[in-house]
Residue frames relative to the residue before (quaternion, step in Angstrom):
aa qw qx qy qz dx dy dz
X 1.0000 0.0000 0.0000 0.0000 0.00 0.00 0.00
X 0.2459 -0.7298 0.6201 0.1495 3.52 -1.13 0.78
X 0.0962 -0.7819 0.6157 0.0174 3.55 -0.94 0.96
X 0.0650 -0.7937 0.6049 -0.0012 3.55 -0.68 1.15
X 0.1456 -0.7914 0.5914 0.0517 3.55 -0.93 0.94
X 0.0523 -0.7632 0.6439 0.0141 3.53 -1.02 0.92
X 0.1436 -0.7918 0.5907 0.0601 3.55 -1.09 0.77
X 0.0589 0.7473 -0.6617 0.0157 3.50 -1.25 0.62
X 0.8047 -0.1045 0.0289 0.5837 3.56 -0.22 1.24
X 0.7592 -0.3151 0.2506 0.5114 3.57 -0.74 -1.05
X 0.5397 0.5690 -0.4153 0.4611 3.57 1.18 0.71
X 0.0987 -0.7917 0.6024 0.0255 3.58 -0.95 0.95
X 0.1501 -0.7420 0.6466 0.0938 3.54 -1.11 0.80
X 0.0699 -0.7695 0.6339 0.0334 3.54 -0.92 0.95
X 0.1347 -0.8020 0.5810 0.0320 3.55 -0.57 1.22
X 0.1884 -0.7895 0.5796 0.0717 3.55 -0.82 1.08
X 0.0221 -0.7849 0.6188 -0.0249 3.56 -0.95 0.92
X 0.7254 0.3600 -0.2949 0.5073 3.57 -0.36 1.27
X 0.6702 -0.4736 0.3863 0.4211 3.54 -1.21 -0.60
X 0.2650 -0.7449 0.5928 0.1535 3.57 -0.85 1.00
X 0.1740 0.8077 -0.5297 0.1916 3.53 0.36 1.32
X 0.7781 -0.3544 0.2333 0.4632 3.57 -1.28 -0.18
X 0.6328 0.5121 -0.3344 0.4748 3.60 1.17 -0.42
X 0.7441 0.4277 -0.2177 0.4647 3.58 0.90 -0.95
X 0.5601 0.6463 -0.3885 0.3430 3.62 1.07 -0.64
X 0.6718 0.4755 -0.3306 0.4620 3.66 0.80 -0.81
X 0.6084 0.5502 -0.3399 0.4600 3.57 1.09 -0.74
X 0.6667 0.4812 -0.2995 0.4840 3.60 0.90 -0.90
X 0.6221 0.5532 -0.3340 0.4420 3.58 0.99 -0.82
X 0.6589 0.5034 -0.3014 0.4708 3.57 0.98 -0.86
X 0.6457 0.5170 -0.3187 0.4628 3.58 0.97 -0.86
X 0.6732 0.4900 -0.3032 0.4634 3.59 0.85 -0.95
X 0.6450 0.5227 -0.3249 0.4529 3.59 0.90 -0.88
X 0.6561 0.5057 -0.3032 0.4711 3.58 0.96 -0.89
X 0.6966 0.4844 -0.2808 0.4486 3.60 0.84 -0.96
X 0.6925 0.4683 -0.2832 0.4701 3.59 1.06 -0.63
X 0.4328 0.6707 -0.4740 0.3717 3.59 1.28 0.18
X 0.6646 0.4389 -0.2700 0.5411 3.56 1.19 -0.66
X 0.6037 -0.5439 0.4120 0.4123 3.61 -1.16 0.37
X 0.0487 0.7850 -0.6119 0.0839 3.58 -0.64 1.16
X 0.1528 -0.7957 0.5821 0.0681 3.55 -0.81 1.02
X 0.7867 0.1431 -0.0937 0.5932 3.58 1.21 -0.42
X 0.0678 -0.7828 0.6185 -0.0062 3.54 -0.85 1.06
X 0.0858 -0.7777 0.6224 0.0183 3.55 -0.85 1.04
X 0.1062 -0.7604 0.6385 0.0520 3.55 -0.85 1.02
X 0.1550 -0.8008 0.5771 0.0403 3.54 -0.47 1.28
X 0.0971 -0.8353 0.5412 -0.0059 3.55 -0.50 1.26
X 0.2174 0.8226 -0.5026 0.1530 3.57 1.21 0.46
X 0.7835 0.2971 -0.1497 0.5248 3.59 0.96 -0.85
X 0.5056 0.6235 -0.4289 0.4143 3.58 1.26 0.38
X 0.2288 -0.8352 0.4928 0.0853 3.56 -0.42 1.24
X 0.8110 0.1193 0.0043 0.5727 3.59 1.14 -0.56
X 0.0649 -0.7756 0.6262 0.0459 3.56 -1.14 0.70
X 0.2376 -0.7561 0.5980 0.1193 3.56 -0.82 1.08
X 0.7011 -0.4557 0.3294 0.4384 3.58 -1.27 0.20
X 0.6169 0.5395 -0.3504 0.4535 3.60 1.06 -0.65
X 0.6342 0.5150 -0.3182 0.4809 3.58 1.11 -0.66
X 0.6148 0.5398 -0.3392 0.4643 3.56 1.07 -0.75
X 0.6347 0.5362 -0.3283 0.4493 3.59 0.98 -0.82
X 0.6554 0.5088 -0.3108 0.4637 3.57 0.96 -0.86
X 0.6554 0.4996 -0.3117 0.4729 3.59 0.96 -0.83
X 0.6471 0.5083 -0.3161 0.4721 3.59 0.98 -0.81
X 0.6402 0.5160 -0.3226 0.4688 3.59 0.98 -0.79
X 0.6235 0.5290 -0.3350 0.4681 3.59 1.04 -0.76
X 0.6436 0.5179 -0.3199 0.4638 3.58 0.98 -0.86
X 0.6591 0.5042 -0.3092 0.4645 3.59 0.93 -0.88
X 0.6534 0.5200 -0.3114 0.4535 3.58 0.97 -0.86
X 0.6890 0.4633 -0.2883 0.4770 3.59 0.90 -0.86
X 0.5985 0.5522 -0.3576 0.4571 3.60 1.13 -0.58
X 0.6268 0.5669 -0.3332 0.4180 3.59 1.02 -0.80
X 0.7358 0.3587 -0.2212 0.5301 3.59 1.10 -0.61
X 0.4688 -0.7128 0.3982 0.3369 3.54 1.36 0.38
X 0.3973 0.6916 -0.4915 0.3497 3.54 1.01 0.91
X 0.4048 -0.6866 0.5348 0.2805 3.54 -1.29 -0.25
X 0.1456 -0.7680 0.6190 0.0769 3.52 -1.22 0.61
X 0.0766 -0.7763 0.6256 0.0141 3.54 -1.02 0.90
X 0.1965 -0.7309 0.6416 0.1243 3.54 -1.06 0.84
X 0.0986 -0.8389 0.5352 -0.0018 3.57 -0.59 1.17
X 0.8626 0.2100 -0.1325 0.4407 3.49 -1.41 0.38
X 0.2170 0.7921 -0.5322 0.2057 3.55 0.92 0.96
X 0.3641 -0.7338 0.5244 0.2322 3.58 -0.80 0.95
X 0.7312 -0.4645 0.2911 0.4060 3.55 -1.31 0.31
X 0.6559 0.5251 -0.3108 0.4444 3.59 0.93 -0.88
X 0.6839 0.4631 -0.2783 0.4902 3.57 0.89 -0.95
X 0.6251 0.5407 -0.3431 0.4463 3.60 1.01 -0.76
X 0.6087 0.5447 -0.3491 0.4593 3.60 1.03 -0.71
X 0.6395 0.5104 -0.3208 0.4770 3.59 1.00 -0.82
X 0.6476 0.5146 -0.3159 0.4648 3.59 0.94 -0.88
X 0.6766 0.4907 -0.2943 0.4634 3.59 0.95 -0.85
X 0.6780 0.5012 -0.2988 0.4470 3.61 0.89 -0.89
X 0.7319 0.4208 -0.2311 0.4836 3.56 1.07 -0.71
X 0.5207 -0.6453 0.4098 0.3802 3.59 1.26 -0.17
X 0.4269 0.7136 -0.4585 0.3135 3.59 1.25 0.05
X 0.5892 0.5780 -0.3759 0.4213 3.59 1.12 -0.54
X 0.6537 0.4898 -0.3134 0.4843 3.60 1.23 -0.39
X 0.6833 0.4907 -0.2647 0.4714 3.56 1.21 -0.58
X 0.7602 0.3811 -0.1816 0.4938 3.56 0.95 -0.95
X 0.3815 -0.6337 0.6028 0.2992 3.52 -1.32 0.33
X 0.0243 -0.8154 0.5763 -0.0496 3.56 -0.46 1.24
X 0.0669 -0.7966 0.6008 0.0043 3.54 -0.84 1.03
């Protein structure tokens, strides 16, 4: 998986390219943890090029949401494909996350 990070002030965009599986989830977790060391009020996770999400990937996304909530920020998950959206809906993540 390729993970690209863009910053603008206190807003971060994390673009995912590939499969968010058990191999890639820890890598994403490290990136998010590092990026949230700085003051972040808005986090955008762009999943346009993410074809698959495993349960380990869901945990990382949920942890990111909890971390951003602690600093009273907002998180948006964007460009989710149909397959990943089905996973979000089946697991109840579509009720927890802001998905655009």
